[in-house]
N, C-alpha and C positions, 0 to 999 in steps of 0.2 A: 504494501499500500504506500502510495506515495505522499508525503507530508506537504502538501501544498499550501501556501499561505494565501489568504484572500487579500489582495491589494486594496490598500486605502486609496480613496480619490477625494480631492478637495477641490472646491470652486473658489475662486478669489475673484471678488467683483472689480470692474474697472475703476482705478484709483487707490484700490488697496494695497497698503504696504504688505509685502509677504515677510520679509525680515530685514534688519537693519544691520549695515556695516558694523562690527564688532560683537555682534550678538553671537552667543553659543549655539553651536549648529548640531541638531540631533536627528537631521534629515535632509534629504535632497529630493528633487521634483523633476519629474519627467513631464514635459508639457504635452496633452493631448490635443488641446485647442485653444488658440488666443495668442497674445504677445504679452512678454515680460520685457521691462527695462531693466537694465542692470547698472547700478551707479555707484562710482568711486570717488569719496572727496566731494560729493554733491554735482559731479558730471557725469552725463550719461556715457557708459563704454561699450554698451552693446544693446542691441533690441534682438530678442530670440523669440521663436515660435515652435509650433507643432514639431514634435520628435526633438526637440533639444532637452538637454540635461541642465539643471543650476542647483546651486547649493551643494554639490558634492565634495568640494575641497575640504570643508569642516570635518566631514566623514571620515576622509583618508587621514589627516594629521591631528584632529582634535583640536585646532586652534580655531580663533574667534574668525566669524564671517568675515571675509576680505572686501566685501561689497555688499550693497542693499539691493533688494529686489521688489520692484512696484508692477503691479498690474496693468498695463496700458489700456487692455480691453477684459471682458470677462474672460479668465483663463481656469479652463480645466487641466487639473493635473493628476498624475498617479504619485503616491507619496512612498518615498523609499527611507525607511527607518533605518537608525543606526544599527540595529540588531540585524535587520535583514541584510543590509550591505556588509556588515563583518562575517555574517554566516558565508556569503557569496565569496567574499574576498578570501577567506580561510580555505576554501576548495581551489583557490586559483594557484597556477604554479607560483612557486616561490620567486623565480626570476621576473614575472609579471609584476607581483607584488613590490619588488623591490624598485623596478621601473616606475611603477605608479607612484611611491613615496619620492623618488629622485624628482618626477614631472612637477608634482604638486609643490615641493620646496622650491624648484627653480621658478615656477611661476608666482610664488609668493614673493621671493627675493626680487623678481623684475617689477613687480607691481608696487613696491614700497614707495 
């Protein structure tokens, strides 16, 4: 018997703040519909949409959120919890886990 988890879904209405730069992060989001603005130091650094993931870096390295996220339109997302992420990561090849940690560290260093 498979142990499938039911995926949590969440809707953020246009204009809603999803999270703030500096917040602790315990979940990532996969956009199913809508657009999200990613903001760092008060400036828009990206606009992302369907099929894109955000908030994942805080799950990788347990550091505070490096940017804020705001719904530009009504946004529906699949929520990826820290536990689900860690379960999946634990099953990944150690080489891939190491690369992921290096990528996240490098991105954080570049965006300071």
